[in-house]
MARRO-949433 format. One record per residue (C-alpha): residue in one letter; x, y, z. Coordinates in Angstrom, 2 decimals, always signed. Layout:
<atoms>
{aa a, c1 X, c2 Y, c3 Z} .
...
</atoms>
This chain:
<atoms>
{aa m, c1 +6.86, c2 +11.12, c3 +24.28} .
{aa t, c1 +7.56, c2 +7.53, c3 +25.63} .
{aa d, c1 +5.24, c2 +5.31, c3 +25.08} .
{aa g, c1 +2.44, c2 +4.02, c3 +27.88} .
{aa d, c1 -1.00, c2 +3.32, c3 +28.44} .
{aa g, c1 -2.57, c2 +5.62, c3 +26.62} .
{aa f, c1 -2.54, c2 +9.49, c3 +25.46} .
{aa v, c1 -4.18, c2 +12.45, c3 +23.97} .
{aa i, c1 -2.85, c2 +13.77, c3 +20.60} .
{aa s, c1 -4.11, c2 +17.31, c3 +19.44} .
{aa g, c1 -3.83, c2 +19.62, c3 +16.46} .
{aa e, c1 -5.40, c2 +22.24, c3 +14.59} .
{aa y, c1 -7.28, c2 +20.02, c3 +12.72} .
{aa l, c1 -8.78, c2 +16.81, c3 +12.92} .
{aa l, c1 -9.67, c2 +14.76, c3 +9.51} .
{aa c, c1 -11.43, c2 +11.58, c3 +11.00} .
{aa a, c1 -12.68, c2 +9.64, c3 +7.51} .
{aa p, c1 -13.31, c2 +11.34, c3 +3.72} .
{aa e, c1 -16.74, c2 +11.95, c3 +4.23} .
{aa d, c1 -16.38, c2 +13.76, c3 +8.11} .
{aa d, c1 -16.54, c2 +17.04, c3 +8.73} .
{aa i, c1 -13.50, c2 +18.56, c3 +9.76} .
{aa i, c1 -13.05, c2 +19.25, c3 +13.70} .
{aa e, c1 -10.68, c2 +22.20, c3 +14.54} .
{aa n, c1 -8.54, c2 +22.12, c3 +16.98} .
{aa g, c1 -9.53, c2 +18.63, c3 +17.70} .
{aa a, c1 -8.04, c2 +15.63, c3 +19.55} .
{aa v, c1 -7.83, c2 +11.71, c3 +19.70} .
{aa a, c1 -8.14, c2 +9.70, c3 +22.74} .
{aa v, c1 -5.82, c2 +6.57, c3 +22.68} .
{aa v, c1 -5.57, c2 +3.68, c3 +24.87} .
{aa g, c1 -3.29, c2 +0.80, c3 +24.06} .
{aa s, c1 -3.13, c2 +0.46, c3 +20.21} .
{aa t, c1 -7.42, c2 +1.62, c3 +20.14} .
{aa i, c1 -8.67, c2 +4.79, c3 +20.04} .
{aa r, c1 -11.54, c2 +4.89, c3 +23.01} .
{aa d, c1 -13.04, c2 +8.84, c3 +21.46} .
{aa v, c1 -12.53, c2 +11.98, c3 +19.35} .
{aa g, c1 -13.68, c2 +15.52, c3 +19.58} .
{aa p, c1 -13.00, c2 +18.63, c3 +20.44} .
{aa y, c1 -9.50, c2 +19.45, c3 +22.49} .
{aa e, c1 -11.14, c2 +21.22, c3 +25.38} .
{aa v, c1 -14.14, c2 +18.23, c3 +25.64} .
{aa i, c1 -11.10, c2 +15.20, c3 +24.99} .
{aa k, c1 -8.72, c2 +17.18, c3 +27.22} .
{aa e, c1 -11.49, c2 +17.25, c3 +30.36} .
{aa k, c1 -12.90, c2 +13.58, c3 +29.62} .
{aa y, c1 -9.44, c2 +12.30, c3 +29.74} .
{aa d, c1 -7.38, c2 +14.35, c3 +31.97} .
{aa f, c1 -5.31, c2 +10.88, c3 +33.20} .
{aa l, c1 -3.88, c2 +10.49, c3 +30.17} .
{aa i, c1 -0.89, c2 +12.18, c3 +28.61} .
{aa e, c1 -0.91, c2 +14.89, c3 +25.77} .
{aa l, c1 +0.66, c2 +14.75, c3 +22.91} .
{aa r, c1 +0.00, c2 +18.58, c3 +21.35} .
{aa r, c1 +0.70, c2 +19.59, c3 +17.80} .
{aa p, c1 -0.65, c2 +23.64, c3 +17.61} .
{aa s, c1 +0.03, c2 +23.60, c3 +13.58} .
{aa g, c1 -0.92, c2 +19.90, c3 +13.14} .
{aa l, c1 -3.49, c2 +18.00, c3 +10.97} .
{aa i, c1 -4.49, c2 +14.65, c3 +12.43} .
{aa m, c1 -5.75, c2 +11.94, c3 +9.99} .
{aa p, c1 -5.68, c2 +8.17, c3 +9.08} .
{aa g, c1 -2.31, c2 +6.92, c3 +8.01} .
{aa l, c1 -2.46, c2 +5.78, c3 +4.60} .
{aa i, c1 -2.66, c2 +2.51, c3 +3.38} .
{aa n, c1 -0.21, c2 +1.73, c3 +0.35} .
{aa a, c1 -2.52, c2 -1.28, c3 -0.76} .
{aa h, c1 +0.03, c2 -2.48, c3 -3.07} .
{aa t, c1 +4.49, c2 -2.55, c3 -3.56} .
{aa h, c1 +6.99, c2 -5.11, c3 -3.66} .
{aa a, c1 +8.86, c2 -3.35, c3 -0.35} .
{aa p, c1 +13.06, c2 -4.03, c3 -1.03} .
{aa m, c1 +12.35, c2 -3.24, c3 -4.38} .
{aa v, c1 +13.72, c2 +0.12, c3 -3.19} .
{aa l, c1 +16.85, c2 -1.45, c3 -3.78} .
{aa f, c1 +16.61, c2 -1.49, c3 -7.41} .
{aa r, c1 +15.51, c2 +2.05, c3 -7.34} .
{aa g, c1 +16.68, c2 +4.22, c3 -10.42} .
{aa m, c1 +18.78, c2 +1.00, c3 -11.49} .
{aa a, c1 +16.89, c2 +0.29, c3 -14.91} .
{aa d, c1 +14.58, c2 +3.36, c3 -16.08} .
{aa d, c1 +13.12, c2 +4.38, c3 -19.02} .
{aa l, c1 +12.08, c2 +0.65, c3 -20.53} .
{aa p, c1 +8.77, c2 -0.75, c3 -21.09} .
{aa l, c1 +7.50, c2 -3.57, c3 -18.30} .
{aa k, c1 +8.43, c2 -6.95, c3 -20.36} .
{aa t, c1 +12.16, c2 -5.77, c3 -21.11} .
{aa w, c1 +11.98, c2 -4.11, c3 -17.50} .
{aa l, c1 +11.23, c2 -7.27, c3 -15.74} .
{aa e, c1 +12.93, c2 -9.45, c3 -17.87} .
{aa e, c1 +16.21, c2 -8.46, c3 -18.72} .
{aa y, c1 +16.91, c2 -6.11, c3 -15.40} .
{aa i, c1 +14.84, c2 -6.69, c3 -12.63} .
{aa f, c1 +14.94, c2 -10.36, c3 -13.01} .
{aa p, c1 +18.91, c2 -10.89, c3 -13.38} .
{aa a, c1 +19.13, c2 -8.59, c3 -9.80} .
{aa e, c1 +16.39, c2 -10.53, c3 -7.84} .
{aa a, c1 +18.36, c2 -13.26, c3 -8.67} .
{aa k, c1 +21.13, c2 -11.97, c3 -6.53} .
{aa l, c1 +18.79, c2 -11.75, c3 -3.83} .
{aa d, c1 +19.09, c2 -13.17, c3 +0.16} .
{aa e, c1 +17.51, c2 -12.96, c3 +3.35} .
{aa k, c1 +19.99, c2 -10.54, c3 +4.39} .
{aa t, c1 +19.62, c2 -8.25, c3 +1.41} .
{aa v, c1 +15.91, c2 -8.42, c3 +1.39} .
{aa a, c1 +15.85, c2 -7.27, c3 +5.04} .
{aa l, c1 +17.80, c2 -4.64, c3 +4.40} .
{aa g, c1 +15.83, c2 -3.19, c3 +1.28} .
{aa a, c1 +12.33, c2 -3.89, c3 +3.73} .
{aa e, c1 +13.74, c2 -2.27, c3 +6.34} .
{aa l, c1 +14.57, c2 +0.89, c3 +3.94} .
{aa a, c1 +11.20, c2 +0.73, c3 +2.57} .
{aa c, c1 +9.60, c2 +1.24, c3 +5.91} .
{aa a, c1 +11.72, c2 +3.82, c3 +7.13} .
{aa e, c1 +10.26, c2 +5.63, c3 +3.30} .
{aa m, c1 +6.73, c2 +4.81, c3 +4.09} .
{aa i, c1 +6.62, c2 +6.00, c3 +7.84} .
{aa r, c1 +8.60, c2 +8.96, c3 +6.70} .
{aa s, c1 +5.40, c2 +9.80, c3 +4.43} .
{aa g, c1 +2.42, c2 +8.62, c3 +6.29} .
{aa t, c1 +2.47, c2 +5.27, c3 +5.32} .
{aa t, c1 +1.19, c2 +3.08, c3 +8.13} .
{aa s, c1 -0.15, c2 -0.11, c3 +6.33} .
{aa f, c1 +0.95, c2 -1.80, c3 +3.08} .
{aa v, c1 +0.74, c2 -4.78, c3 +1.08} .
{aa d, c1 +3.33, c2 -6.14, c3 -0.20} .
{aa m, c1 +4.11, c2 -9.12, c3 -3.17} .
{aa y, c1 +7.53, c2 -10.32, c3 -2.63} .
{aa l, c1 +9.95, c2 -12.89, c3 -2.00} .
{aa f, c1 +11.61, c2 -13.99, c3 +0.91} .
{aa e, c1 +8.24, c2 -12.56, c3 +3.05} .
{aa e, c1 +9.21, c2 -14.75, c3 +6.05} .
{aa t, c1 +12.27, c2 -12.09, c3 +6.32} .
{aa i, c1 +9.79, c2 -8.93, c3 +5.55} .
{aa a, c1 +7.35, c2 -9.76, c3 +7.92} .
{aa q, c1 +10.23, c2 -10.45, c3 +10.60} .
{aa v, c1 +11.64, c2 -6.59, c3 +9.60} .
{aa v, c1 +7.82, c2 -5.35, c3 +9.75} .
{aa d, c1 +7.30, c2 -6.74, c3 +13.24} .
{aa r, c1 +10.46, c2 -5.38, c3 +14.43} .
{aa v, c1 +9.45, c2 -2.00, c3 +13.47} .
{aa g, c1 +5.95, c2 -1.48, c3 +14.59} .
{aa m, c1 +4.11, c2 -1.29, c3 +10.81} .
{aa r, c1 +1.31, c2 -3.24, c3 +9.67} .
{aa a, c1 +1.16, c2 -5.20, c3 +6.72} .
{aa w, c1 -0.60, c2 -7.89, c3 +4.32} .
{aa l, c1 +2.45, c2 -9.97, c3 +3.24} .
{aa g, c1 +2.18, c2 -12.67, c3 +0.26} .
{aa e, c1 +4.98, c2 -14.96, c3 -1.13} .
{aa g, c1 +5.10, c2 -14.31, c3 -4.85} .
{aa l, c1 +3.82, c2 -17.81, c3 -6.78} .
{aa f, c1 +5.94, c2 -18.20, c3 -10.13} .
{aa d, c1 +5.92, c2 -20.73, c3 -12.96} .
{aa f, c1 +9.93, c2 -21.11, c3 -12.55} .
{aa p, c1 +12.09, c2 -20.72, c3 -10.09} .
{aa s, c1 +12.18, c2 -17.50, c3 -7.63} .
{aa p, c1 +15.39, c2 -16.50, c3 -5.69} .
{aa s, c1 +13.29, c2 -17.98, c3 -2.51} .
{aa f, c1 +11.70, c2 -21.34, c3 -3.90} .
{aa s, c1 +12.47, c2 -23.70, c3 -6.09} .
{aa s, c1 +8.55, c2 -23.49, c3 -8.06} .
{aa g, c1 +5.03, c2 -21.85, c3 -7.36} .
{aa f, c1 +4.00, c2 -24.83, c3 -5.53} .
{aa e, c1 +6.84, c2 -24.70, c3 -2.48} .
{aa a, c1 +5.82, c2 -21.20, c3 -2.52} .
{aa l, c1 +2.72, c2 -22.41, c3 -1.62} .
{aa k, c1 +3.72, c2 -24.49, c3 +0.55} .
{aa e, c1 +5.66, c2 -21.67, c3 +2.60} .
{aa t, c1 +2.76, c2 -19.36, c3 +2.13} .
{aa e, c1 +0.69, c2 -21.89, c3 +4.43} .
{aa r, c1 +4.02, c2 -22.03, c3 +6.93} .
{aa l, c1 +3.44, c2 -17.88, c3 +6.91} .
{aa v, c1 -0.12, c2 -18.09, c3 +7.89} .
{aa e, c1 +0.75, c2 -20.49, c3 +10.67} .
{aa n, c1 +3.71, c2 -18.61, c3 +11.79} .
{aa w, c1 +1.93, c2 -15.43, c3 +12.32} .
{aa k, c1 -1.72, c2 -16.04, c3 +12.91} .
{aa y, c1 -1.04, c2 -14.33, c3 +16.35} .
{aa n, c1 +0.05, c2 -11.17, c3 +15.14} .
{aa p, c1 -2.44, c2 -8.78, c3 +14.95} .
{aa r, c1 -0.32, c2 -6.59, c3 +12.49} .
{aa i, c1 +0.62, c2 -9.11, c3 +10.18} .
{aa t, c1 -1.36, c2 -10.70, c3 +7.14} .
{aa i, c1 -0.50, c2 -12.92, c3 +5.58} .
{aa t, c1 -2.03, c2 -13.17, c3 +1.82} .
{aa v, c1 -1.46, c2 -15.58, c3 -1.95} .
{aa d, c1 -0.31, c2 -13.53, c3 -4.35} .
{aa p, c1 -0.05, c2 -15.31, c3 -7.68} .
{aa h, c1 +1.84, c2 -12.68, c3 -9.51} .
{aa t, c1 +0.09, c2 -12.40, c3 -12.91} .
{aa p, c1 -2.09, c2 -14.40, c3 -15.54} .
{aa y, c1 +1.11, c2 -15.28, c3 -17.76} .
{aa t, c1 +3.31, c2 -15.95, c3 -15.30} .
{aa c, c1 +1.79, c2 -18.63, c3 -13.36} .
{aa s, c1 -0.15, c2 -21.82, c3 -14.97} .
{aa s, c1 -4.08, c2 -22.63, c3 -14.70} .
{aa k, c1 -2.82, c2 -25.60, c3 -12.08} .
{aa l, c1 -0.80, c2 -22.90, c3 -9.95} .
{aa l, c1 -3.63, c2 -20.68, c3 -10.27} .
{aa e, c1 -5.98, c2 -23.10, c3 -9.08} .
{aa s, c1 -4.07, c2 -24.70, c3 -6.12} .
{aa a, c1 -3.70, c2 -20.80, c3 -5.02} .
{aa r, c1 -7.49, c2 -20.39, c3 -5.06} .
{aa d, c1 -7.89, c2 -23.58, c3 -2.86} .
{aa l, c1 -5.50, c2 -22.48, c3 -0.76} .
{aa a, c1 -6.79, c2 -18.54, c3 +0.03} .
{aa s, c1 -10.59, c2 -20.23, c3 -0.07} .
{aa g, c1 -9.46, c2 -23.02, c3 +2.51} .
{aa l, c1 -7.83, c2 -21.03, c3 +4.65} .
{aa d, c1 -9.79, c2 -17.43, c3 +4.33} .
{aa l, c1 -7.19, c2 -15.28, c3 +2.71} .
{aa q, c1 -6.87, c2 -12.43, c3 +0.38} .
{aa m, c1 -5.51, c2 -12.94, c3 -2.72} .
{aa v, c1 -3.27, c2 -10.54, c3 -4.86} .
{aa i, c1 -2.71, c2 -10.47, c3 -8.54} .
{aa h, c1 -1.11, c2 -8.66, c3 -11.35} .
{aa l, c1 -4.24, c2 -7.92, c3 -13.68} .
{aa s, c1 -4.39, c2 -6.35, c3 -17.14} .
{aa e, c1 -1.36, c2 -4.36, c3 -16.73} .
{aa t, c1 -0.40, c2 -3.83, c3 -20.58} .
{aa e, c1 -1.54, c2 -4.63, c3 -23.73} .
{aa w, c1 +1.10, c2 -6.97, c3 -24.37} .
{aa e, c1 -0.54, c2 -9.61, c3 -21.58} .
{aa i, c1 -4.02, c2 -8.79, c3 -23.04} .
{aa d, c1 -2.76, c2 -10.54, c3 -26.45} .
{aa e, c1 -0.88, c2 -12.90, c3 -24.29} .
{aa i, c1 -3.94, c2 -14.32, c3 -22.76} .
{aa r, c1 -6.25, c2 -14.27, c3 -25.40} .
{aa s, c1 -3.90, c2 -15.98, c3 -28.05} .
{aa s, c1 -3.34, c2 -18.75, c3 -25.34} .
{aa y, c1 -6.92, c2 -19.11, c3 -24.04} .
{aa g, c1 -9.10, c2 -17.10, c3 -26.23} .
{aa l, c1 -10.28, c2 -14.92, c3 -23.20} .
{aa s, c1 -9.36, c2 -11.88, c3 -21.73} .
{aa p, c1 -7.49, c2 -12.07, c3 -18.36} .
{aa v, c1 -9.85, c2 -11.26, c3 -16.72} .
{aa e, c1 -12.35, c2 -13.82, c3 -18.14} .
{aa y, c1 -9.26, c2 -15.86, c3 -17.99} .
{aa l, c1 -9.31, c2 -15.72, c3 -14.42} .
{aa d, c1 -13.20, c2 -15.75, c3 -14.17} .
{aa s, c1 -13.41, c2 -19.06, c3 -15.58} .
{aa l, c1 -11.06, c2 -20.33, c3 -13.16} .
{aa g, c1 -13.00, c2 -19.18, c3 -10.43} .
{aa l, c1 -10.54, c2 -16.50, c3 -8.95} .
{aa l, c1 -12.65, c2 -13.33, c3 -9.25} .
{aa g, c1 -14.38, c2 -12.36, c3 -5.81} .
{aa p, c1 -13.64, c2 -9.89, c3 -3.09} .
{aa n, c1 -11.12, c2 -11.49, c3 -1.47} .
{aa l, c1 -9.20, c2 -10.37, c3 -4.60} .
{aa l, c1 -6.97, c2 -7.33, c3 -5.20} .
{aa a, c1 -6.55, c2 -6.83, c3 -8.70} .
{aa v, c1 -3.72, c2 -4.92, c3 -9.15} .
{aa h, c1 -2.98, c2 -2.24, c3 -12.30} .
{aa c, c1 -6.22, c2 -3.08, c3 -14.35} .
{aa v, c1 -4.97, c2 -0.57, c3 -17.11} .
{aa w, c1 -6.53, c2 -2.52, c3 -19.85} .
{aa l, c1 -9.89, c2 -3.76, c3 -18.99} .
{aa s, c1 -12.64, c2 -3.86, c3 -21.47} .
{aa e, c1 -16.63, c2 -2.82, c3 -20.38} .
{aa r, c1 -17.38, c2 -6.40, c3 -20.16} .
{aa d, c1 -13.88, c2 -7.06, c3 -18.10} .
{aa m, c1 -15.69, c2 -4.54, c3 -15.40} .
{aa d, c1 -19.08, c2 -5.50, c3 -15.59} .
{aa i, c1 -17.27, c2 -9.18, c3 -13.99} .
{aa m, c1 -15.35, c2 -7.61, c3 -12.07} .
{aa v, c1 -18.01, c2 -5.90, c3 -10.39} .
{aa e, c1 -20.53, c2 -8.49, c3 -10.31} .
{aa r, c1 -17.61, c2 -10.45, c3 -8.61} .
{aa g, c1 -16.98, c2 -8.07, c3 -6.29} .
{aa v, c1 -13.40, c2 -7.42, c3 -7.05} .
{aa n, c1 -11.48, c2 -4.83, c3 -5.50} .
{aa v, c1 -8.93, c2 -2.84, c3 -7.77} .
{aa v, c1 -5.64, c2 -1.44, c3 -6.98} .
{aa h, c1 -4.46, c2 +1.73, c3 -8.89} .
{aa c, c1 -0.80, c2 +2.61, c3 -9.27} .
{aa p, c1 -1.00, c2 +5.52, c3 -11.61} .
{aa e, c1 +3.08, c2 +6.48, c3 -11.39} .
{aa s, c1 +4.20, c2 +2.93, c3 -12.11} .
{aa n, c1 +1.83, c2 +2.42, c3 -15.06} .
{aa l, c1 +2.88, c2 +6.12, c3 -16.37} .
{aa k, c1 +6.61, c2 +5.63, c3 -16.27} .
{aa l, c1 +6.28, c2 +2.00, c3 -17.79} .
{aa g, c1 +4.58, c2 +3.53, c3 -20.56} .
{aa s, c1 +1.67, c2 +0.79, c3 -19.51} .
{aa g, c1 -1.04, c2 +3.16, c3 -19.95} .
{aa i, c1 -3.65, c2 +4.91, c3 -17.54} .
{aa a, c1 -6.32, c2 +2.81, c3 -15.80} .
{aa p, c1 -9.75, c2 +4.18, c3 -16.58} .
{aa v, c1 -10.56, c2 +5.23, c3 -12.54} .
{aa a, c1 -13.40, c2 +7.61, c3 -13.32} .
{aa r, c1 -15.23, c2 +4.51, c3 -15.28} .
{aa f, c1 -14.44, c2 +2.33, c3 -11.94} .
{aa l, c1 -15.51, c2 +4.55, c3 -9.71} .
{aa k, c1 -19.10, c2 +4.95, c3 -11.69} .
{aa k, c1 -19.68, c2 +1.12, c3 -12.36} .
{aa g, c1 -18.90, c2 +0.86, c3 -8.99} .
{aa l, c1 -15.89, c2 -1.01, c3 -7.99} .
{aa r, c1 -13.87, c2 -0.55, c3 -5.19} .
{aa v, c1 -10.73, c2 +1.66, c3 -5.87} .
{aa a, c1 -7.58, c2 +1.33, c3 -3.41} .
{aa l, c1 -4.20, c2 +3.21, c3 -4.04} .
{aa g, c1 -0.94, c2 +1.56, c3 -4.34} .
{aa t, c1 +2.64, c2 +2.96, c3 -5.34} .
{aa d, c1 +3.95, c2 -0.34, c3 -6.77} .
{aa g, c1 +7.45, c2 -1.16, c3 -6.00} .
{aa a, c1 +9.95, c2 +2.05, c3 -6.27} .
{aa a, c1 +11.83, c2 +0.41, c3 -9.16} .
{aa s, c1 +9.03, c2 +1.30, c3 -11.03} .
{aa n, c1 +7.74, c2 +4.50, c3 -9.44} .
{aa n, c1 +10.08, c2 +5.19, c3 -8.17} .
{aa d, c1 +9.45, c2 +6.13, c3 -4.43} .
{aa l, c1 +6.91, c2 +4.89, c3 -1.99} .
{aa d, c1 +5.08, c2 +8.40, c3 -0.79} .
{aa m, c1 +1.62, c2 +8.39, c3 -0.99} .
{aa f, c1 +0.77, c2 +11.72, c3 -0.60} .
{aa c, c1 +2.25, c2 +11.80, c3 -4.53} .
{aa e, c1 +0.36, c2 +8.98, c3 -5.28} .
{aa m, c1 -2.87, c2 +10.80, c3 -4.46} .
{aa d, c1 -2.03, c2 +13.92, c3 -6.30} .
{aa m, c1 -1.67, c2 +11.61, c3 -9.22} .
{aa a, c1 -4.30, c2 +9.90, c3 -8.83} .
{aa a, c1 -6.37, c2 +13.02, c3 -9.10} .
{aa k, c1 -4.84, c2 +14.79, c3 -11.51} .
{aa l, c1 -4.98, c2 +11.98, c3 -14.19} .
{aa p, c1 -8.65, c2 +11.93, c3 -14.84} .
{aa k, c1 -9.43, c2 +15.39, c3 -14.95} .
{aa g, c1 -6.79, c2 +15.22, c3 -18.00} .
{aa m, c1 -7.80, c2 +12.46, c3 -19.51} .
{aa l, c1 -11.30, c2 +13.47, c3 -20.11} .
{aa k, c1 -11.00, c2 +16.58, c3 -19.83} .
{aa s, c1 -13.20, c2 +17.54, c3 -16.63} .
{aa a, c1 -12.06, c2 +18.67, c3 -13.36} .
{aa e, c1 -15.15, c2 +17.11, c3 -11.89} .
{aa v, c1 -14.26, c2 +13.49, c3 -12.03} .
{aa v, c1 -12.35, c2 +11.74, c3 -9.25} .
{aa s, c1 -12.55, c2 +14.13, c3 -6.57} .
{aa a, c1 -10.02, c2 +14.51, c3 -3.57} .
{aa q, c1 -11.99, c2 +12.93, c3 -1.15} .
{aa q, c1 -12.61, c2 +10.16, c3 -3.52} .
{aa v, c1 -8.93, c2 +9.58, c3 -4.07} .
{aa f, c1 -8.56, c2 +10.04, c3 -0.11} .
{aa a, c1 -10.88, c2 +7.60, c3 +0.27} .
{aa m, c1 -9.00, c2 +4.97, c3 -2.08} .
{aa a, c1 -5.97, c2 +5.45, c3 -0.02} .
{aa t, c1 -7.57, c2 +5.08, c3 +3.65} .
{aa t, c1 -10.98, c2 +3.94, c3 +4.15} .
{aa k, c1 -11.70, c2 +1.84, c3 +0.63} .
{aa a, c1 -8.27, c2 +0.54, c3 +0.94} .
{aa a, c1 -8.97, c2 -0.68, c3 +4.16} .
{aa l, c1 -12.35, c2 -2.42, c3 +3.02} .
{aa a, c1 -10.54, c2 -4.05, c3 +0.41} .
{aa l, c1 -8.62, c2 -5.69, c3 +3.16} .
{aa g, c1 -11.75, c2 -6.71, c3 +5.17} .
{aa r, c1 -10.94, c2 -3.82, c3 +7.69} .
{aa d, c1 -13.44, c2 -1.11, c3 +9.18} .
{aa d, c1 -11.39, c2 -0.39, c3 +11.47} .
{aa l, c1 -8.40, c2 +1.17, c3 +9.56} .
{aa g, c1 -8.20, c2 +4.14, c3 +7.39} .
{aa v, c1 -10.32, c2 +6.14, c3 +9.90} .
{aa i, c1 -10.27, c2 +7.70, c3 +13.40} .
{aa r, c1 -13.49, c2 +6.53, c3 +15.09} .
{aa p, c1 -13.75, c2 +5.04, c3 +18.67} .
{aa g, c1 -13.00, c2 +1.48, c3 +18.56} .
{aa g, c1 -10.57, c2 +2.15, c3 +15.62} .
{aa q, c1 -6.86, c2 +1.14, c3 +15.95} .
{aa a, c1 -4.72, c2 +3.83, c3 +16.46} .
{aa d, c1 -2.82, c2 +4.24, c3 +13.27} .
{aa l, c1 -2.87, c2 +7.99, c3 +12.94} .
{aa v, c1 -0.26, c2 +10.63, c3 +10.79} .
{aa i, c1 +0.16, c2 +14.39, c3 +11.70} .
{aa i, c1 +1.29, c2 +16.67, c3 +9.11} .
{aa d, c1 +2.99, c2 +19.93, c3 +10.28} .
{aa l, c1 +0.67, c2 +22.84, c3 +8.10} .
{aa d, c1 +3.00, c2 +25.48, c3 +9.12} .
{aa r, c1 +4.80, c2 +25.08, c3 +5.40} .
{aa p, c1 +5.18, c2 +27.64, c3 +2.58} .
{aa g, c1 +3.40, c2 +24.96, c3 +0.87} .
{aa l, c1 +0.35, c2 +24.36, c3 +2.90} .
{aa r, c1 -0.97, c2 +27.85, c3 +4.48} .
{aa p, c1 -3.36, c2 +28.91, c3 +3.92} .
{aa c, c1 -5.37, c2 +26.01, c3 +4.40} .
{aa y, c1 -9.33, c2 +26.50, c3 +3.24} .
{aa n, c1 -10.08, c2 +22.59, c3 +3.08} .
{aa c, c1 -8.48, c2 +20.00, c3 +4.63} .
{aa i, c1 -8.52, c2 +17.06, c3 +2.35} .
{aa s, c1 -7.85, c2 +19.13, c3 -0.77} .
{aa q, c1 -4.51, c2 +20.37, c3 +0.91} .
{aa v, c1 -3.70, c2 +15.98, c3 +1.85} .
{aa v, c1 -4.36, c2 +15.18, c3 -1.53} .
{aa y, c1 -3.03, c2 +18.37, c3 -4.07} .
{aa a, c1 -0.34, c2 +20.62, c3 -1.85} .
{aa a, c1 +0.80, c2 +18.29, c3 +1.03} .
{aa k, c1 +4.10, c2 +15.51, c3 +0.54} .
{aa g, c1 +5.49, c2 +13.18, c3 +2.49} .
{aa q, c1 +8.35, c2 +15.05, c3 +3.90} .
{aa d, c1 +5.39, c2 +17.48, c3 +5.64} .
{aa v, c1 +4.86, c2 +14.53, c3 +7.92} .
{aa t, c1 +5.93, c2 +14.89, c3 +11.57} .
{aa d, c1 +4.35, c2 +11.70, c3 +13.48} .
{aa v, c1 +2.99, c2 +8.61, c3 +12.87} .
{aa f, c1 +1.32, c2 +6.03, c3 +14.77} .
{aa v, c1 +0.58, c2 +2.47, c3 +14.69} .
{aa a, c1 -1.44, c2 +0.76, c3 +17.00} .
{aa g, c1 -0.77, c2 +3.62, c3 +19.23} .
{aa k, c1 +2.95, c2 +3.18, c3 +19.03} .
{aa l, c1 +4.92, c2 +5.97, c3 +17.89} .
{aa l, c1 +6.75, c2 +5.34, c3 +15.10} .
{aa m, c1 +8.22, c2 +8.60, c3 +14.42} .
{aa e, c1 +8.11, c2 +11.76, c3 +16.70} .
{aa k, c1 +8.66, c2 +15.21, c3 +14.97} .
{aa g, c1 +10.37, c2 +13.65, c3 +12.41} .
{aa e, c1 +12.62, c2 +11.38, c3 +14.55} .
{aa l, c1 +12.26, c2 +7.70, c3 +13.24} .
{aa k, c1 +11.71, c2 +5.66, c3 +16.87} .
{aa t, c1 +12.02, c2 +2.04, c3 +15.93} .
{aa i, c1 +14.44, c2 +2.21, c3 +13.03} .
{aa d, c1 +17.99, c2 +3.28, c3 +13.15} .
{aa e, c1 +18.13, c2 +5.75, c3 +10.30} .
{aa k, c1 +22.10, c2 +6.58, c3 +10.28} .
{aa r, c1 +23.07, c2 +3.08, c3 +10.30} .
{aa l, c1 +20.23, c2 +1.88, c3 +7.93} .
{aa l, c1 +21.21, c2 +4.56, c3 +5.29} .
{aa s, c1 +25.29, c2 +3.39, c3 +5.87} .
{aa q, c1 +24.54, c2 -0.10, c3 +5.00} .
{aa i, c1 +22.50, c2 +0.94, c3 +2.08} .
{aa k, c1 +25.67, c2 +2.84, c3 +0.69} .
{aa r, c1 +28.04, c2 -0.38, c3 +1.15} .
{aa q, c1 +25.00, c2 -2.78, c3 -0.53} .
{aa k, c1 +24.94, c2 -0.34, c3 -3.85} .
{aa p, c1 +27.60, c2 -2.25, c3 -5.92} .
{aa t, c1 +26.84, c2 -5.98, c3 -5.02} .
{aa m, c1 +22.95, c2 -4.85, c3 -6.52} .
{aa l, c1 +24.20, c2 -3.40, c3 -9.38} .
{aa p, c1 +22.19, c2 -4.37, c3 -13.11} .
{aa p, c1 +23.83, c2 -6.68, c3 -15.45} .
{aa s, c1 +26.05, c2 -4.99, c3 -18.46} .
{aa k, c1 +24.14, c2 -4.73, c3 -21.77} .
</atoms>
């Protein structure tokens, strides 16, 4: 299939949104970058017989997944420093490895991350990292959708001499990408303990002045709680609240260690939580009380975190983990349902990003679509499509991916990335990324 003005895509099942009924033998009509219509195949086919048709007889058509938190180029550090606590992992291995990064290396890592995400059904991602201009260029070229923020630190990063210089870069990025429909710039202070109150307040003012979203790692470890309480006499949530950072424009990532008061403050302020269960488990940080979040009414999105602490960017694996962890913790099979978790990776993530036209298949919505081939031994029989997606499917079951109506993968073949060339470059790059010897 070649990209044109429009097409009709049909499959065995159509899963439009977490709360919708499944349409058997369903179809989606797409014109340009948007969804024109959805419904039974025979109806859509007759109504839009002038459009190119793409048939997937054993396909489950679903909204593209949204990875609400990652550090895309960190795929270059996958497996580099495993089985270490967060502080040791970050300060003794990752920060020194990142000191070697430059625009060329970051571009290579970003492209590898995009290839992995497209192959596993992610159409949008939220990235906090370094050299975000370079990442934006890669995202634009490969056709994904992304929210990108230059990381802000009190100390020099490989890309900027200070957090305030990175803030100036954020303003420039906003201007540079303001007309791009798939790339949105965010303000990204790294953590409450790596940013001074002055830097946090400056980030707040920039986000408020330009109506931007903010992203910050928050209450990820017990160590962080102790550090902030020792310095300010407040929990990290209370501290950010005292600085005016909490609000509906904030994506608070991790939130593993929240008190009841912290949660109540976040509910009152309308803060969005991003849950990264696999990374939190692997780094030994703990398990976020997601069932409690949902009961209190916090909006929860789902992210993988970077591939150096996960160690993949497969949102299907993340959904499976997010659904099972609370059940085991609370000894109840009824908490945090597959439907709720699927929403975290689609509609809830989209709303956290201020979009109601993503994460769903609706007329007028963006044509960010994914197809899973159900004719796999691990996916038959299929009684419940959402359960199949959350508990059984893997990224390798994805066959086709569209973003804004453009094919990024067709029948398992990446269309906008030369995968053979990319993997060859990654093999050559590996020796230069080795961790410091200990």
